[in-house]
PyMOL commands that place a pseudoatom at each C-alpha (Angstrom):
pseudoatom trace, name=CA, resn=MET, resi=1, chain=A, elem=C, hetatm=0, pos=[-4.029, 8.674, 12.273]
pseudoatom trace, name=CA, resn=PRO, resi=2, chain=A, elem=C, hetatm=0, pos=[-5.306, 5.473, 10.632]
pseudoatom trace, name=CA, resn=ASN, resi=3, chain=A, elem=C, hetatm=0, pos=[-4.259, 4.268, 7.210]
pseudoatom trace, name=CA, resn=PHE, resi=4, chain=A, elem=C, hetatm=0, pos=[-7.044, 3.408, 4.792]
pseudoatom trace, name=CA, resn=CYS, resi=5, chain=A, elem=C, hetatm=0, pos=[-6.695, 0.822, 2.055]
pseudoatom trace, name=CA, resn=ALA, resi=6, chain=A, elem=C, hetatm=0, pos=[-6.679, 2.382, -1.426]
pseudoatom trace, name=CA, resn=ALA, resi=7, chain=A, elem=C, hetatm=0, pos=[-8.042, -0.734, -3.152]
pseudoatom trace, name=CA, resn=PRO, resi=8, chain=A, elem=C, hetatm=0, pos=[-11.501, -0.295, -4.676]
pseudoatom trace, name=CA, resn=ASN, resi=9, chain=A, elem=C, hetatm=0, pos=[-14.315, -1.440, -2.392]
pseudoatom trace, name=CA, resn=CYS, resi=10, chain=A, elem=C, hetatm=0, pos=[-11.935, -2.238, 0.466]
pseudoatom trace, name=CA, resn=THR, resi=11, chain=A, elem=C, hetatm=0, pos=[-13.000, -0.671, 3.731]
pseudoatom trace, name=CA, resn=ARG, resi=12, chain=A, elem=C, hetatm=0, pos=[-10.103, -1.832, 5.884]
pseudoatom trace, name=CA, resn=LYS, resi=13, chain=A, elem=C, hetatm=0, pos=[-8.242, 0.671, 7.982]
pseudoatom trace, name=CA, resn=SER, resi=14, chain=A, elem=C, hetatm=0, pos=[-5.236, 0.171, 10.190]
pseudoatom trace, name=CA, resn=THR, resi=15, chain=A, elem=C, hetatm=0, pos=[-7.075, 0.788, 13.451]
pseudoatom trace, name=CA, resn=GLN, resi=16, chain=A, elem=C, hetatm=0, pos=[-9.517, -2.063, 12.757]
pseudoatom trace, name=CA, resn=SER, resi=17, chain=A, elem=C, hetatm=0, pos=[-7.112, -4.844, 11.989]
pseudoatom trace, name=CA, resn=ASP, resi=18, chain=A, elem=C, hetatm=0, pos=[-3.719, -6.404, 12.543]
pseudoatom trace, name=CA, resn=LEU, resi=19, chain=A, elem=C, hetatm=0, pos=[-3.105, -6.401, 8.799]
pseudoatom trace, name=CA, resn=ALA, resi=20, chain=A, elem=C, hetatm=0, pos=[0.000, -4.762, 7.421]
pseudoatom trace, name=CA, resn=PHE, resi=21, chain=A, elem=C, hetatm=0, pos=[-0.435, -1.724, 5.203]
pseudoatom trace, name=CA, resn=PHE, resi=22, chain=A, elem=C, hetatm=0, pos=[2.044, -1.030, 2.406]
pseudoatom trace, name=CA, resn=ARG, resi=23, chain=A, elem=C, hetatm=0, pos=[2.992, 2.304, 0.860]
pseudoatom trace, name=CA, resn=PHE, resi=24, chain=A, elem=C, hetatm=0, pos=[3.015, 2.616, -2.907]
pseudoatom trace, name=CA, resn=PRO, resi=25, chain=A, elem=C, hetatm=0, pos=[6.591, 2.228, -4.177]
pseudoatom trace, name=CA, resn=ARG, resi=26, chain=A, elem=C, hetatm=0, pos=[8.575, 5.328, -5.116]
pseudoatom trace, name=CA, resn=ASP, resi=27, chain=A, elem=C, hetatm=0, pos=[10.070, 3.532, -8.109]
pseudoatom trace, name=CA, resn=PRO, resi=28, chain=A, elem=C, hetatm=0, pos=[8.027, 4.862, -11.084]
pseudoatom trace, name=CA, resn=ALA, resi=29, chain=A, elem=C, hetatm=0, pos=[7.728, 1.526, -12.940]
pseudoatom trace, name=CA, resn=ARG, resi=30, chain=A, elem=C, hetatm=0, pos=[6.680, -0.455, -9.861]
pseudoatom trace, name=CA, resn=CYS, resi=31, chain=A, elem=C, hetatm=0, pos=[4.340, 2.310, -8.745]
pseudoatom trace, name=CA, resn=GLN, resi=32, chain=A, elem=C, hetatm=0, pos=[2.658, 2.374, -12.160]
pseudoatom trace, name=CA, resn=LYS, resi=33, chain=A, elem=C, hetatm=0, pos=[2.082, -1.391, -11.926]
pseudoatom trace, name=CA, resn=TRP, resi=34, chain=A, elem=C, hetatm=0, pos=[0.400, -0.950, -8.527]
pseudoatom trace, name=CA, resn=VAL, resi=35, chain=A, elem=C, hetatm=0, pos=[-1.839, 1.808, -9.940]
pseudoatom trace, name=CA, resn=GLU, resi=36, chain=A, elem=C, hetatm=0, pos=[-2.800, -0.387, -12.913]
pseudoatom trace, name=CA, resn=ASN, resi=37, chain=A, elem=C, hetatm=0, pos=[-3.589, -3.327, -10.626]
pseudoatom trace, name=CA, resn=CYS, resi=38, chain=A, elem=C, hetatm=0, pos=[-5.594, -1.054, -8.329]
pseudoatom trace, name=CA, resn=ARG, resi=39, chain=A, elem=C, hetatm=0, pos=[-7.886, -0.050, -11.212]
pseudoatom trace, name=CA, resn=ARG, resi=40, chain=A, elem=C, hetatm=0, pos=[-8.560, 3.416, -9.782]
pseudoatom trace, name=CA, resn=ALA, resi=41, chain=A, elem=C, hetatm=0, pos=[-8.553, 6.117, -12.455]
pseudoatom trace, name=CA, resn=ASP, resi=42, chain=A, elem=C, hetatm=0, pos=[-8.213, 8.836, -9.809]
pseudoatom trace, name=CA, resn=LEU, resi=43, chain=A, elem=C, hetatm=0, pos=[-4.735, 7.558, -8.903]
pseudoatom trace, name=CA, resn=GLU, resi=44, chain=A, elem=C, hetatm=0, pos=[-3.396, 7.678, -12.466]
pseudoatom trace, name=CA, resn=ASP, resi=45, chain=A, elem=C, hetatm=0, pos=[-2.461, 11.374, -12.378]
pseudoatom trace, name=CA, resn=LYS, resi=46, chain=A, elem=C, hetatm=0, pos=[-0.628, 11.190, -9.044]
pseudoatom trace, name=CA, resn=THR, resi=47, chain=A, elem=C, hetatm=0, pos=[3.182, 11.067, -8.863]
pseudoatom trace, name=CA, resn=PRO, resi=48, chain=A, elem=C, hetatm=0, pos=[4.952, 8.135, -7.195]
pseudoatom trace, name=CA, resn=ASP, resi=49, chain=A, elem=C, hetatm=0, pos=[5.954, 10.481, -4.356]
pseudoatom trace, name=CA, resn=GLN, resi=50, chain=A, elem=C, hetatm=0, pos=[2.319, 11.555, -3.812]
pseudoatom trace, name=CA, resn=LEU, resi=51, chain=A, elem=C, hetatm=0, pos=[1.144, 7.951, -3.844]
pseudoatom trace, name=CA, resn=ASN, resi=52, chain=A, elem=C, hetatm=0, pos=[3.913, 6.853, -1.486]
pseudoatom trace, name=CA, resn=LYS, resi=53, chain=A, elem=C, hetatm=0, pos=[3.102, 9.606, 0.968]
pseudoatom trace, name=CA, resn=HIS, resi=54, chain=A, elem=C, hetatm=0, pos=[-0.696, 9.425, 0.984]
pseudoatom trace, name=CA, resn=TYR, resi=55, chain=A, elem=C, hetatm=0, pos=[-1.897, 5.975, -0.163]
pseudoatom trace, name=CA, resn=ARG, resi=56, chain=A, elem=C, hetatm=0, pos=[-1.609, 2.427, 1.193]
pseudoatom trace, name=CA, resn=LEU, resi=57, chain=A, elem=C, hetatm=0, pos=[-2.776, -1.053, 0.266]
pseudoatom trace, name=CA, resn=CYS, resi=58, chain=A, elem=C, hetatm=0, pos=[-3.576, -3.603, 2.945]
pseudoatom trace, name=CA, resn=ALA, resi=59, chain=A, elem=C, hetatm=0, pos=[-2.010, -7.061, 2.971]
pseudoatom trace, name=CA, resn=LYS, resi=60, chain=A, elem=C, hetatm=0, pos=[-5.263, -8.692, 1.792]
pseudoatom trace, name=CA, resn=HIS, resi=61, chain=A, elem=C, hetatm=0, pos=[-4.446, -7.515, -1.746]
pseudoatom trace, name=CA, resn=PHE, resi=62, chain=A, elem=C, hetatm=0, pos=[-1.116, -9.337, -1.940]
pseudoatom trace, name=CA, resn=GLU, resi=63, chain=A, elem=C, hetatm=0, pos=[-0.270, -13.006, -2.221]
pseudoatom trace, name=CA, resn=THR, resi=64, chain=A, elem=C, hetatm=0, pos=[1.502, -14.180, 0.918]
pseudoatom trace, name=CA, resn=SER, resi=65, chain=A, elem=C, hetatm=0, pos=[4.535, -15.159, -1.158]
pseudoatom trace, name=CA, resn=MET, resi=66, chain=A, elem=C, hetatm=0, pos=[4.871, -11.556, -2.347]
pseudoatom trace, name=CA, resn=ILE, resi=67, chain=A, elem=C, hetatm=0, pos=[5.342, -10.159, 1.163]
pseudoatom trace, name=CA, resn=CYS, resi=68, chain=A, elem=C, hetatm=0, pos=[8.879, -10.062, 2.492]
pseudoatom trace, name=CA, resn=ARG, resi=69, chain=A, elem=C, hetatm=0, pos=[8.851, -10.056, 6.256]
pseudoatom trace, name=CA, resn=THR, resi=70, chain=A, elem=C, hetatm=0, pos=[11.920, -8.823, 8.069]
pseudoatom trace, name=CA, resn=ASP, resi=71, chain=A, elem=C, hetatm=0, pos=[12.410, -8.701, 11.780]
pseudoatom trace, name=CA, resn=LEU, resi=72, chain=A, elem=C, hetatm=0, pos=[13.331, -5.341, 13.190]
pseudoatom trace, name=CA, resn=LEU, resi=73, chain=A, elem=C, hetatm=0, pos=[15.919, -5.340, 15.916]
pseudoatom trace, name=CA, resn=LEU, resi=74, chain=A, elem=C, hetatm=0, pos=[15.570, -2.462, 18.317]
pseudoatom trace, name=CA, resn=THR, resi=75, chain=A, elem=C, hetatm=0, pos=[18.399, -1.590, 20.639]
pseudoatom trace, name=CA, resn=VAL, resi=76, chain=A, elem=C, hetatm=0, pos=[17.965, 0.562, 23.681]
for i in range(1, 76): cmd.bond("trace and resi %d" % i, "trace and resi %d" % (i + 1))
show_as sticks, trace
zoom trace
């Protein structure tokens, strides 16, 4: 199932691009900041857990310096 970007007027979805998609943080203060920056009134009444589970923002809405990339090591 594709992820859709929750930013206003953004039509990106995960199946159309190689962009990373980020879940809203569960931390209430950080989550509130994301909601404020998103400027979507319909997200204001959602809990951090609801936002984390159901909403994503694509990497286009973050400065490159704000993204922490970590390599995942998979062992078989």
